[in-house]
N, CA, C and O atoms as a Tripos MOL2 file, in Angstrom:
@<TRIPOS>MOLECULE
protein
  236   235    59     0     0
PROTEIN
NO_CHARGES

@<TRIPOS>ATOM
      1 N          30.5250   -3.5470   36.0950 N.3       1 MET1
      2 CA         29.8460   -3.8330   34.8400 C.3       1 MET1
      3 C          28.3550   -3.6020   35.0580 C.2       1 MET1
      4 O          27.7710   -4.1470   35.9940 O.2       1 MET1
      5 N          27.7460   -2.8020   34.2030 N.am      2 GLY2
      6 CA         26.3250   -2.5090   34.3200 C.3       2 GLY2
      7 C          25.4550   -3.6330   33.7920 C.2       2 GLY2
      8 O          25.9360   -4.5750   33.1620 O.2       2 GLY2
      9 N          24.1690   -3.5130   34.0610 N.am      3 TYR3
     10 CA         23.2370   -4.5580   33.6280 C.3       3 TYR3
     11 C          23.1640   -4.6440   32.1080 C.2       3 TYR3
     12 O          23.0940   -5.7430   31.5580 O.2       3 TYR3
     13 N          23.1780   -3.4960   31.4140 N.am      4 ALA4
     14 CA         23.1390   -3.5040   29.9450 C.3       4 ALA4
     15 C          24.3610   -4.2160   29.3820 C.2       4 ALA4
     16 O          24.2550   -4.9460   28.3960 O.2       4 ALA4
     17 N          25.5250   -4.0090   30.0040 N.am      5 ASP5
     18 CA         26.7380   -4.6970   29.5580 C.3       5 ASP5
     19 C          26.5890   -6.2030   29.6880 C.2       5 ASP5
     20 O          26.9960   -6.9490   28.7980 O.2       5 ASP5
     21 N          26.0110   -6.6490   30.7900 N.am      6 LYS6
     22 CA         25.8200   -8.0900   31.0020 C.3       6 LYS6
     23 C          24.8900   -8.6770   29.9540 C.2       6 LYS6
     24 O          25.1420   -9.7680   29.4410 O.2       6 LYS6
     25 N          23.8190   -7.9650   29.6320 N.am      7 ILE7
     26 CA         22.8800   -8.4410   28.6170 C.3       7 ILE7
     27 C          23.5610   -8.5070   27.2570 C.2       7 ILE7
     28 O          23.4080   -9.4900   26.5310 O.2       7 ILE7
     29 N          24.3100   -7.4710   26.9090 N.am      8 PHE8
     30 CA         25.0280   -7.4230   25.6300 C.3       8 PHE8
     31 C          25.9860   -8.6040   25.5050 C.2       8 PHE8
     32 O          25.9810   -9.3160   24.5000 O.2       8 PHE8
     33 N          26.8050   -8.8050   26.5320 N.am      9 ILE9
     34 CA         27.7790   -9.8890   26.4980 C.3       9 ILE9
     35 C          27.0800  -11.2460   26.4710 C.2       9 ILE9
     36 O          27.4720  -12.1340   25.7130 O.2       9 ILE9
     37 N          26.0460  -11.4060   27.2970 N.am     10 ALA10
     38 CA         25.3300  -12.6860   27.3390 C.3      10 ALA10
     39 C          24.7280  -13.0260   25.9820 C.2      10 ALA10
     40 O          24.7710  -14.1790   25.5530 O.2      10 ALA10
     41 N          24.1650  -12.0220   25.3030 N.am     11 TYR11
     42 CA         23.5590  -12.2650   23.9910 C.3      11 TYR11
     43 C          24.6030  -12.7630   22.9960 C.2      11 TYR11
     44 O          24.3630  -13.7350   22.2800 O.2      11 TYR11
     45 N          25.7580  -12.1030   22.9470 N.am     12 PHE12
     46 CA         26.7550  -12.4820   21.9540 C.3      12 PHE12
     47 C          27.4930  -13.7610   22.3040 C.2      12 PHE12
     48 O          27.8880  -14.5050   21.4060 O.2      12 PHE12
     49 N          27.6890  -14.0350   23.5880 N.am     13 VAL13
     50 CA         28.2670  -15.3190   23.9830 C.3      13 VAL13
     51 C          27.2950  -16.4400   23.6310 C.2      13 VAL13
     52 O          27.7080  -17.4780   23.1140 O.2      13 VAL13
     53 N          25.9950  -16.2390   23.9090 N.am     14 ALA14
     54 CA         24.9900  -17.2520   23.5830 C.3      14 ALA14
     55 C          24.8960  -17.4670   22.0700 C.2      14 ALA14
     56 O          24.7350  -18.5990   21.6130 O.2      14 ALA14
     57 N          24.9950  -16.3900   21.2990 N.am     15 SER15
     58 CA         24.9550  -16.5190   19.8360 C.3      15 SER15
     59 C          26.1310  -17.3480   19.3350 C.2      15 SER15
     60 O          25.9770  -18.2020   18.4620 O.2      15 SER15
     61 N          27.3110  -17.0820   19.9020 N.am     16 TYR16
     62 CA         28.4990  -17.8460   19.5170 C.3      16 TYR16
     63 C          28.3460  -19.3230   19.8960 C.2      16 TYR16
     64 O          28.6190  -20.2060   19.0830 O.2      16 TYR16
     65 N          27.9120  -19.5840   21.1270 N.am     17 LEU17
     66 CA         27.7340  -20.9650   21.5640 C.3      17 LEU17
     67 C          26.7000  -21.6960   20.7220 C.2      17 LEU17
     68 O          26.8470  -22.8860   20.4470 O.2      17 LEU17
     69 N          25.6520  -20.9840   20.3120 N.am     18 ASN18
     70 CA         24.6490  -21.5950   19.4510 C.3      18 ASN18
     71 C          25.2520  -21.9800   18.1030 C.2      18 ASN18
     72 O          24.9600  -23.0530   17.5760 O.2      18 ASN18
     73 N          26.0900  -21.1090   17.5440 N.am     19 ALA19
     74 CA         26.7400  -21.4150   16.2640 C.3      19 ALA19
     75 C          27.6630  -22.6310   16.3980 C.2      19 ALA19
     76 O          27.6950  -23.4850   15.5130 O.2      19 ALA19
     77 N          28.4080  -22.7090   17.4970 N.am     20 VAL20
     78 CA         29.2930  -23.8550   17.7310 C.3      20 VAL20
     79 C          28.4730  -25.1370   17.8830 C.2      20 VAL20
     80 O          28.8290  -26.1740   17.3250 O.2      20 VAL20
     81 N          27.3710  -25.0630   18.6430 N.am     21 ALA21
     82 CA         26.5160  -26.2400   18.8280 C.3      21 ALA21
     83 C          25.9030  -26.6910   17.5040 C.2      21 ALA21
     84 O          25.8430  -27.8890   17.2260 O.2      21 ALA21
     85 N          25.4510  -25.7440   16.6910 N.am     22 GLU22
     86 CA         24.8730  -26.1060   15.3860 C.3      22 GLU22
     87 C          25.9200  -26.7710   14.4930 C.2      22 GLU22
     88 O          25.6160  -27.7470   13.8080 O.2      22 GLU22
     89 N          27.1450  -26.2540   14.4940 N.am     23 ALA23
     90 CA         28.2150  -26.8580   13.6900 C.3      23 ALA23
     91 C          28.5240  -28.2680   14.1980 C.2      23 ALA23
     92 O          28.7530  -29.1830   13.4060 O.2      23 ALA23
     93 N          28.5290  -28.4380   15.5210 N.am     24 GLY24
     94 CA         28.7670  -29.7670   16.0830 C.3      24 GLY24
     95 C          27.6580  -30.7360   15.7310 C.2      24 GLY24
     96 O          27.9180  -31.8940   15.4050 O.2      24 GLY24
     97 N          26.4220  -30.2670   15.7960 N.am     25 LYS25
     98 CA         25.2850  -31.1360   15.4700 C.3      25 LYS25
     99 C          25.2710  -31.5240   13.9930 C.2      25 LYS25
    100 O          24.7580  -32.5840   13.6320 O.2      25 LYS25
    101 N          25.8360  -30.6640   13.1380 N.am     26 ALA26
    102 CA         25.9150  -30.9930   11.7150 C.3      26 ALA26
    103 C          26.8520  -32.1810   11.4820 C.2      26 ALA26
    104 O          26.6610  -32.9570   10.5460 O.2      26 ALA26
    105 N          27.8530  -32.3130   12.3300 N.am     27 LYS27
    106 CA         28.8060  -33.4250   12.2160 C.3      27 LYS27
    107 C          28.3250  -34.6750   12.9310 C.2      27 LYS27
    108 O          28.4950  -35.7900   12.4390 O.2      27 LYS27
    109 N          27.7220  -34.4780   14.1000 N.am     28 ARG28
    110 CA         27.2630  -35.6130   14.8990 C.3      28 ARG28
    111 C          26.0600  -35.1640   15.7190 C.2      28 ARG28
    112 O          26.1770  -34.2350   16.5180 O.2      28 ARG28
    113 N          24.9070  -35.8060   15.5390 N.am     29 PRO29
    114 CA         23.6840  -35.3810   16.2330 C.3      29 PRO29
    115 C          23.6500  -35.8220   17.7080 C.2      29 PRO29
    116 O          22.9910  -36.8020   18.0530 O.2      29 PRO29
    117 N          24.3520  -35.1030   18.5510 N.am     30 VAL30
    118 CA         24.3520  -35.4030   19.9820 C.3      30 VAL30
    119 C          23.7470  -34.2060   20.7310 C.2      30 VAL30
    120 O          23.6430  -33.1070   20.1870 O.2      30 VAL30
    121 N          23.3590  -34.4360   21.9630 N.am     31 LEU31
    122 CA         22.7960  -33.3540   22.7720 C.3      31 LEU31
    123 C          23.8800  -32.3500   23.1480 C.2      31 LEU31
    124 O          25.0110  -32.7290   23.4520 O.2      31 LEU31
    125 N          23.5290  -31.0820   23.1230 N.am     32 MET32
    126 CA         24.4450  -30.0200   23.5210 C.3      32 MET32
    127 C          23.8090  -29.2750   24.6840 C.2      32 MET32
    128 O          22.5910  -29.1000   24.7190 O.2      32 MET32
    129 N          24.6260  -28.8350   25.6370 N.am     33 ALA33
    130 CA         24.1140  -28.1100   26.7970 C.3      33 ALA33
    131 C          25.1700  -27.1190   27.2810 C.2      33 ALA33
    132 O          26.3560  -27.2600   26.9860 O.2      33 ALA33
    133 N          24.7200  -26.1290   28.0190 N.am     34 ALA34
    134 CA         25.6360  -25.1790   28.6730 C.3      34 ALA34
    135 C          25.2030  -25.0540   30.1240 C.2      34 ALA34
    136 O          24.0110  -24.9660   30.4170 O.2      34 ALA34
    137 N          26.1590  -25.0480   31.0190 N.am     35 ASN35
    138 CA         25.8480  -24.8710   32.4320 C.3      35 ASN35
    139 C          25.5630  -23.4100   32.7180 C.2      35 ASN35
    140 O          26.0860  -22.5240   32.0410 O.2      35 ASN35
    141 N          24.7360  -23.1590   33.7150 N.am     36 CYS36
    142 CA         24.4080  -21.7950   34.1290 C.3      36 CYS36
    143 C          24.9190  -21.5860   35.5440 C.2      36 CYS36
    144 O          24.6440  -22.3900   36.4350 O.2      36 CYS36
    145 N          25.6580  -20.5130   35.7480 N.am     37 TRP37
    146 CA         26.1840  -20.1740   37.0710 C.3      37 TRP37
    147 C          25.0850  -19.5240   37.8890 C.2      37 TRP37
    148 O          24.4610  -18.5680   37.4290 O.2      37 TRP37
    149 N          24.8400  -20.0080   39.0650 N.am     38 LEU38
    150 CA         23.8640  -19.4040   39.9660 C.3      38 LEU38
    151 C          24.6070  -18.3730   40.8050 C.2      38 LEU38
    152 O          25.2090  -18.7180   41.8220 O.2      38 LEU38
    153 N          24.5690  -17.1090   40.3850 N.am     39 ASP39
    154 CA         25.4290  -16.0830   40.9710 C.3      39 ASP39
    155 C          25.0560  -15.6670   42.3810 C.2      39 ASP39
    156 O          25.8870  -15.0710   43.0670 O.2      39 ASP39
    157 N          23.8740  -15.9450   42.8380 N.am     40 LYS40
    158 CA         23.4320  -15.6970   44.2060 C.3      40 LYS40
    159 C          23.6430  -14.2560   44.6660 C.2      40 LYS40
    160 O          23.9670  -14.0220   45.8300 O.2      40 LYS40
    161 N          23.4610  -13.2830   43.7600 N.am     41 GLY41
    162 CA         23.5110  -11.8800   44.1330 C.3      41 GLY41
    163 C          24.8910  -11.2710   44.2290 C.2      41 GLY41
    164 O          25.0230  -10.1350   44.6860 O.2      41 GLY41
    165 N          25.9150  -11.9750   43.8180 N.am     42 GLU42
    166 CA         27.2640  -11.4240   43.8740 C.3      42 GLU42
    167 C          27.4640  -10.3520   42.8020 C.2      42 GLU42
    168 O          26.6990  -10.2820   41.8400 O.2      42 GLU42
    169 N          28.4780   -9.5300   42.9660 N.am     43 VAL43
    170 CA         28.8180   -8.5110   41.9710 C.3      43 VAL43
    171 C          29.7000   -9.1460   40.9060 C.2      43 VAL43
    172 O          30.3440  -10.1680   41.1440 O.2      43 VAL43
    173 N          29.7230   -8.5200   39.7120 N.am     44 ALA44
    174 CA         30.5710   -9.0260   38.6340 C.3      44 ALA44
    175 C          32.0150   -9.0840   39.1130 C.2      44 ALA44
    176 O          32.4730   -8.1850   39.8190 O.2      44 ALA44
    177 N          32.7170  -10.1100   38.7450 N.am     45 GLY45
    178 CA         34.0700  -10.3310   39.2090 C.3      45 GLY45
    179 C          34.1200  -11.4190   40.2700 C.2      45 GLY45
    180 O          35.1490  -12.0710   40.4460 O.2      45 GLY45
    181 N          33.0100  -11.6170   40.9790 N.am     46 LYS46
    182 CA         32.9320  -12.7030   41.9520 C.3      46 LYS46
    183 C          32.1930  -13.8960   41.3610 C.2      46 LYS46
    184 O          32.0390  -14.9250   42.0190 O.2      46 LYS46
    185 N          31.7420  -13.7580   40.1310 N.am     47 PHE47
    186 CA         31.1630  -14.8620   39.3840 C.3      47 PHE47
    187 C          31.5790  -14.6720   37.9270 C.2      47 PHE47
    188 O          31.9380  -13.5600   37.5410 O.2      47 PHE47
    189 N          31.5410  -15.7180   37.1100 N.am     48 PRO48
    190 CA         32.0150  -15.6050   35.7270 C.3      48 PRO48
    191 C          31.0360  -14.8310   34.8480 C.2      48 PRO48
    192 O          30.2300  -15.4380   34.1430 O.2      48 PRO48
    193 N          31.0940  -13.5050   34.8810 N.am     49 SER49
    194 CA         30.1910  -12.6920   34.0770 C.3      49 SER49
    195 C          30.4930  -12.8810   32.5940 C.2      49 SER49
    196 O          31.6240  -13.1860   32.2170 O.2      49 SER49
    197 N          29.4840  -12.6980   31.7650 N.am     50 GLY50
    198 CA         29.6180  -12.8910   30.3330 C.3      50 GLY50
    199 C          29.0720  -14.2180   29.8630 C.2      50 GLY50
    200 O          28.7630  -14.3810   28.6830 O.2      50 GLY50
    201 N          28.9510  -15.1610   30.7630 N.am     51 GLY51
    202 CA         28.3940  -16.4560   30.4200 C.3      51 GLY51
    203 C          26.9520  -16.5450   30.8500 C.2      51 GLY51
    204 O          26.3500  -15.5450   31.2420 O.2      51 GLY51
    205 N          26.3890  -17.7470   30.7790 N.am     52 PRO52
    206 CA         24.9990  -17.9050   31.1840 C.3      52 PRO52
    207 C          24.8610  -17.8320   32.7030 C.2      52 PRO52
    208 O          25.1990  -18.7830   33.4070 O.2      52 PRO52
    209 N          24.3750  -16.7220   33.1960 N.am     53 VAL53
    210 CA         24.1060  -16.5610   34.6290 C.3      53 VAL53
    211 C          22.6200  -16.2910   34.7970 C.2      53 VAL53
    212 O          21.9550  -15.8580   33.8560 O.2      53 VAL53
    213 N          22.1020  -16.5420   35.9720 N.am     54 SER54
    214 CA         20.6670  -16.4510   36.1820 C.3      54 SER54
    215 C          20.0960  -15.0580   35.9220 C.2      54 SER54
    216 O          18.9270  -14.9390   35.5550 O.2      54 SER54
    217 N          20.8910  -14.0020   36.1030 N.am     55 ARG55
    218 CA         20.3950  -12.6360   35.9030 C.3      55 ARG55
    219 C          20.0150  -12.3440   34.4570 C.2      55 ARG55
    220 O          19.1720  -11.4830   34.2060 O.2      55 ARG55
    221 N          20.6170  -13.0420   33.5070 N.am     56 VAL56
    222 CA         20.3400  -12.7820   32.0880 C.3      56 VAL56
    223 C          19.7570  -14.0090   31.4080 C.2      56 VAL56
    224 O          19.8830  -14.1600   30.1930 O.2      56 VAL56
    225 N          19.1210  -14.8880   32.1770 N.am     57 MET57
    226 CA         18.5800  -16.1290   31.6380 C.3      57 MET57
    227 C          17.5940  -15.8810   30.4860 C.2      57 MET57
    228 O          17.5580  -16.6500   29.5250 O.2      57 MET57
    229 N          16.7950  -14.8060   30.5840 N.am     58 GLU58
    230 CA         15.8100  -14.5510   29.5350 C.3      58 GLU58
    231 C          16.4610  -14.1910   28.2000 C.2      58 GLU58
    232 O          15.8390  -14.3460   27.1490 O.2      58 GLU58
    233 N          17.6960  -13.7150   28.2310 N.am     59 VAL59
    234 CA         18.4020  -13.3870   26.9890 C.3      59 VAL59
    235 C          18.7740  -14.6750   26.2970 C.2      59 VAL59
    236 O          19.3790  -14.6480   25.2250 O.2      59 VAL59
@<TRIPOS>BOND
     1     1     2 1
     2     2     3 1
     3     3     4 2
     4     3     5 am
     5     5     6 1
     6     6     7 1
     7     7     8 2
     8     7     9 am
     9     9    10 1
    10    10    11 1
    11    11    12 2
    12    11    13 am
    13    13    14 1
    14    14    15 1
    15    15    16 2
    16    15    17 am
    17    17    18 1
    18    18    19 1
    19    19    20 2
    20    19    21 am
    21    21    22 1
    22    22    23 1
    23    23    24 2
    24    23    25 am
    25    25    26 1
    26    26    27 1
    27    27    28 2
    28    27    29 am
    29    29    30 1
    30    30    31 1
    31    31    32 2
    32    31    33 am
    33    33    34 1
    34    34    35 1
    35    35    36 2
    36    35    37 am
    37    37    38 1
    38    38    39 1
    39    39    40 2
    40    39    41 am
    41    41    42 1
    42    42    43 1
    43    43    44 2
    44    43    45 am
    45    45    46 1
    46    46    47 1
    47    47    48 2
    48    47    49 am
    49    49    50 1
    50    50    51 1
    51    51    52 2
    52    51    53 am
    53    53    54 1
    54    54    55 1
    55    55    56 2
    56    55    57 am
    57    57    58 1
    58    58    59 1
    59    59    60 2
    60    59    61 am
    61    61    62 1
    62    62    63 1
    63    63    64 2
    64    63    65 am
    65    65    66 1
    66    66    67 1
    67    67    68 2
    68    67    69 am
    69    69    70 1
    70    70    71 1
    71    71    72 2
    72    71    73 am
    73    73    74 1
    74    74    75 1
    75    75    76 2
    76    75    77 am
    77    77    78 1
    78    78    79 1
    79    79    80 2
    80    79    81 am
    81    81    82 1
    82    82    83 1
    83    83    84 2
    84    83    85 am
    85    85    86 1
    86    86    87 1
    87    87    88 2
    88    87    89 am
    89    89    90 1
    90    90    91 1
    91    91    92 2
    92    91    93 am
    93    93    94 1
    94    94    95 1
    95    95    96 2
    96    95    97 am
    97    97    98 1
    98    98    99 1
    99    99   100 2
   100    99   101 am
   101   101   102 1
   102   102   103 1
   103   103   104 2
   104   103   105 am
   105   105   106 1
   106   106   107 1
   107   107   108 2
   108   107   109 am
   109   109   110 1
   110   110   111 1
   111   111   112 2
   112   111   113 am
   113   113   114 1
   114   114   115 1
   115   115   116 2
   116   115   117 am
   117   117   118 1
   118   118   119 1
   119   119   120 2
   120   119   121 am
   121   121   122 1
   122   122   123 1
   123   123   124 2
   124   123   125 am
   125   125   126 1
   126   126   127 1
   127   127   128 2
   128   127   129 am
   129   129   130 1
   130   130   131 1
   131   131   132 2
   132   131   133 am
   133   133   134 1
   134   134   135 1
   135   135   136 2
   136   135   137 am
   137   137   138 1
   138   138   139 1
   139   139   140 2
   140   139   141 am
   141   141   142 1
   142   142   143 1
   143   143   144 2
   144   143   145 am
   145   145   146 1
   146   146   147 1
   147   147   148 2
   148   147   149 am
   149   149   150 1
   150   150   151 1
   151   151   152 2
   152   151   153 am
   153   153   154 1
   154   154   155 1
   155   155   156 2
   156   155   157 am
   157   157   158 1
   158   158   159 1
   159   159   160 2
   160   159   161 am
   161   161   162 1
   162   162   163 1
   163   163   164 2
   164   163   165 am
   165   165   166 1
   166   166   167 1
   167   167   168 2
   168   167   169 am
   169   169   170 1
   170   170   171 1
   171   171   172 2
   172   171   173 am
   173   173   174 1
   174   174   175 1
   175   175   176 2
   176   175   177 am
   177   177   178 1
   178   178   179 1
   179   179   180 2
   180   179   181 am
   181   181   182 1
   182   182   183 1
   183   183   184 2
   184   183   185 am
   185   185   186 1
   186   186   187 1
   187   187   188 2
   188   187   189 am
   189   189   190 1
   190   190   191 1
   191   191   192 2
   192   191   193 am
   193   193   194 1
   194   194   195 1
   195   195   196 2
   196   195   197 am
   197   197   198 1
   198   198   199 1
   199   199   200 2
   200   199   201 am
   201   201   202 1
   202   202   203 1
   203   203   204 2
   204   203   205 am
   205   205   206 1
   206   206   207 1
   207   207   208 2
   208   207   209 am
   209   209   210 1
   210   210   211 1
   211   211   212 2
   212   211   213 am
   213   213   214 1
   214   214   215 1
   215   215   216 2
   216   215   217 am
   217   217   218 1
   218   218   219 1
   219   219   220 2
   220   219   221 am
   221   221   222 1
   222   222   223 1
   223   223   224 2
   224   223   225 am
   225   225   226 1
   226   226   227 1
   227   227   228 2
   228   227   229 am
   229   229   230 1
   230   230   231 1
   231   231   232 2
   232   231   233 am
   233   233   234 1
   234   234   235 1
   235   235   236 2
@<TRIPOS>SUBSTRUCTURE
     1 MET1         2 RESIDUE 1 A MET
     2 GLY2         6 RESIDUE 1 A GLY
     3 TYR3        10 RESIDUE 1 A TYR
     4 ALA4        14 RESIDUE 1 A ALA
     5 ASP5        18 RESIDUE 1 A ASP
     6 LYS6        22 RESIDUE 1 A LYS
     7 ILE7        26 RESIDUE 1 A ILE
     8 PHE8        30 RESIDUE 1 A PHE
     9 ILE9        34 RESIDUE 1 A ILE
    10 ALA10       38 RESIDUE 1 A ALA
    11 TYR11       42 RESIDUE 1 A TYR
    12 PHE12       46 RESIDUE 1 A PHE
    13 VAL13       50 RESIDUE 1 A VAL
    14 ALA14       54 RESIDUE 1 A ALA
    15 SER15       58 RESIDUE 1 A SER
    16 TYR16       62 RESIDUE 1 A TYR
    17 LEU17       66 RESIDUE 1 A LEU
    18 ASN18       70 RESIDUE 1 A ASN
    19 ALA19       74 RESIDUE 1 A ALA
    20 VAL20       78 RESIDUE 1 A VAL
    21 ALA21       82 RESIDUE 1 A ALA
    22 GLU22       86 RESIDUE 1 A GLU
    23 ALA23       90 RESIDUE 1 A ALA
    24 GLY24       94 RESIDUE 1 A GLY
    25 LYS25       98 RESIDUE 1 A LYS
    26 ALA26      102 RESIDUE 1 A ALA
    27 LYS27      106 RESIDUE 1 A LYS
    28 ARG28      110 RESIDUE 1 A ARG
    29 PRO29      114 RESIDUE 1 A PRO
    30 VAL30      118 RESIDUE 1 A VAL
    31 LEU31      122 RESIDUE 1 A LEU
    32 MET32      126 RESIDUE 1 A MET
    33 ALA33      130 RESIDUE 1 A ALA
    34 ALA34      134 RESIDUE 1 A ALA
    35 ASN35      138 RESIDUE 1 A ASN
    36 CYS36      142 RESIDUE 1 A CYS
    37 TRP37      146 RESIDUE 1 A TRP
    38 LEU38      150 RESIDUE 1 A LEU
    39 ASP39      154 RESIDUE 1 A ASP
    40 LYS40      158 RESIDUE 1 A LYS
    41 GLY41      162 RESIDUE 1 A GLY
    42 GLU42      166 RESIDUE 1 A GLU
    43 VAL43      170 RESIDUE 1 A VAL
    44 ALA44      174 RESIDUE 1 A ALA
    45 GLY45      178 RESIDUE 1 A GLY
    46 LYS46      182 RESIDUE 1 A LYS
    47 PHE47      186 RESIDUE 1 A PHE
    48 PRO48      190 RESIDUE 1 A PRO
    49 SER49      194 RESIDUE 1 A SER
    50 GLY50      198 RESIDUE 1 A GLY
    51 GLY51      202 RESIDUE 1 A GLY
    52 PRO52      206 RESIDUE 1 A PRO
    53 VAL53      210 RESIDUE 1 A VAL
    54 SER54      214 RESIDUE 1 A SER
    55 ARG55      218 RESIDUE 1 A ARG
    56 VAL56      222 RESIDUE 1 A VAL
    57 MET57      226 RESIDUE 1 A MET
    58 GLU58      230 RESIDUE 1 A GLU
    59 VAL59      234 RESIDUE 1 A VAL
């Protein structure tokens, strides 16, 4: 998986999670968070690519 693919997937996964968090907050105002995987330089497949990983944190 190339770097552009990771950015694309990270953006849309984050957009979806944001929509879910906003819907949850509309029902009950609680804190929402997502964990970030510290991939430590591994290649895709050895860490859960597509989610919040340190390589695409700025996205």
